[in-house]
N, C-alpha and C positions, 0 to 999 in steps of 0.2 A: 869596732870596740864600742861598747855599750857606756853612755855617759853617765854619770852618777845622776845628774840633773838636767830636766828639761824645761825651759821657760817658754810657755806659750803665750804670745801676744796677739789677742784677737785685734783686727786693724779695719778700719772703715773710711778710707779717705784720710790717713794719719802720715802720710810720707814725711811733712815738714816736723812733726814731731818726733817721729822714728829716727830722724837724721842726728837729731839731739840727744834722743834717749839710748840708741844702742851702743855707742861708744861709753855711755856710763854703765850699761848693763855689763858689757866687756870688763871693765875696771872693778866692778864689784866681784864677777864672778873670779877674775884673777885674784883679788884680795881675799876670797874666802878659799883659794887654792883647792877647787874642784873641778872634776871634769863636766862639762856641761855642753849643751848644744840650745841655741835659741830658735823656735819656730813662730814667724810672722804667719799669721792667718788672714789672708786678705778676702775680698769679696769675691763673689762666682766670676765676674768678670772685672778686669782691673778698672778703676775708677780715677786713678791717679799713677804716680811712677813710684808705688811703694815696692814694686818688683825689683827695680833698679837700684833703689836703695839698700835693699836686702843683700843684691849681688854686690854691691859696692863694700857694705859693712861686714860681709861675711857671715851671714845668718843663712837658715832655711828658709824657704818660701813656700808657701801653701795657700791653695784656695779653698775656701769652705764650700761645702756641699750638704744638702741640695738647693739650699735657699740662702738669702743675705741676711737671715736673722742672727742675732747673737748666740743664740742658742745652736745653731748650725756651726758657727766658727769655734765654739767650746768643744762640742763632739768631734769635729774636725782635728783639733789640736789634741783632743786624747787619742784618737786614732795614729796620728803623727808623732806623737811624742815618744822616744825611744829610751828615756831615763829611767831610772829607777824611783825617782822622785819627780812629780810635776809641779811646776809655779806657775800660778796664773797672774798676770799682771796686766793693767790698762795700758795702751798704746798712747794715750793723750798725756802723759807726763804728771798725773794724778797720784802715781805709785813711784815713789823714788827709788831708783835702783840700789841707793845707798842703804836701803833697810835689807837688800839680799842676804849680805853676810850675817846677820843678826838671826835672820830666819833661819838660816841653814844651822848656824850654831844651836839654835832651840830644838831643831830636828830631831838629835839624837835621842831624847825622850820622850816624843812625839809622833803620831801618825799623821796629825793634822796641824800646822801651824797657822793661825788668823793673824795677819796684821791688823790691829784691833784700832779704830777710832774711839772706843767707848769704855775701854779699861783705864785704870789710873794710868797718868802719863800719855795716854792718847789724845789728839786732837784733830780738828778739822777745819778747812778754811771755806767751808760752806756759809751760805746766809743763815742767820737764826732761824728763818721760817724752814729751809731744807733740812736744818739740823734737827728742829724739834720733829719733823716728818718722820725723818728716817730712825729718830731713836725710836719713836711710837711703833713704826713698821718692824724695826729689830725686836724690842720688847715683846710686840704680840706674837710674832714668829716664833722667838724663843720659848714664849709660854706656851702657846697653842700647840706646837711642836715638839715641846719637851727636849730641846736642844742644848740649854742650859750654857748659852755662850751671849756675848754681850754685844758683838757686831756679825751677825748671819748674812748681811747682804753685801758686804765688801767682797770682791772679786780677788783682792791680793792675797792669796792662800797658797800654802805649799802642802801638798798631798804624798802620801805613799801611792805609789803609781797603781800599786795590786789592788788599791781600794776603788780606783777610777775605771780601769780598764773592763770592769765586768758590770757594770751599772749600765741598765737602760734608762737613758734620760730621755722625755718627752718634751720638757718645756722649749719654747721658741725664743723667748725675749729673756731679759736679763734676771728672771725669776728662777731660772736654770741653776743659779747660785746657790739659793736656797734649796732646791731640789737635790743638788749633790749633796751639801751637807746633811740632808734630811735622811736620804737613802743610806750613804754611808753609816750614821748612827742607826738606822733601823736593822741594818743586815751585819753590823758589827757592834753590839752593845758595849762592849769593852774597849772600843776605839779612844785612844788618847788625844785629845785635843786641847792645843795650848794656844792662849791669846797673848800677845806681845803687843807694847803699846807702839803707835807709829802715828805721822802726820800726815794726814790726806791733803792734798793741795789740788788748786784749781787747776783746769787744763791749759797747757800752754799756748797751742793755737788751735783754730778752727772752733765749730760749735758741737754742742752735746748731741750725739744720736737718740738721746731719750726722750720720748714724748711722754710727759707727766701724766696725762689722762690714761694713756694705754699702760704705763707703769704702774699705777695703781690698781686698775682693773685686773691685768695679768697676777699681780702679786696676791690681791684678795682671792682670786680664784683658784689660783695654784695653792695657797695655803689651805682652803675648805677642799680641795681635791685631794691631797695629801694625807689629811686627817681624818677625812670620812669615806674617801671612795676608792676605787682600783685605781692603781696606779703602776 
């Protein structure tokens, strides 16, 4: 049976967080009263007991390929997802599963639903410096690539699966999130995108996998490539 929704969680040494997060995920989908699957996309070779946690908490487990980049996890998740709609969420607890029912409820009139930090009512627990940098980045991406959304970079998004399955995605790092939205909009000019406010939390356990310098360089490079060159 094909589930209505696939939740994809890219994970890199997130066992501790997943053991707390996944029961909340199950509760959220039961509240929404929809059929679903959860796919945790781990590293190429296991670095912790994420696979065991997935088995115990009754979710699907996959290993990203061919490499350990975030982009590889996203592409693997899209391939593995069987649902008619695909929801991406971070595995570190920064995206609360309690927002899932609202996103599902809003998806009836939208092809893409964005959990947005920057629309009215949205908030984030990041430091002022990171908030400023993020807002500048999102404003620049939205303006430069004509995306007309306030939160381009947050990965907590719900998509019509048909929009994702045919995309050729090249980005290796976190900039794949912007690449997805840009290419969806480019190939589907009438796509319906809706932003709803949510609260971004700091991660529960462990350290962030984002290198700030690499993050900035890849985002600028990707923005220029998508705007002016072959992609």
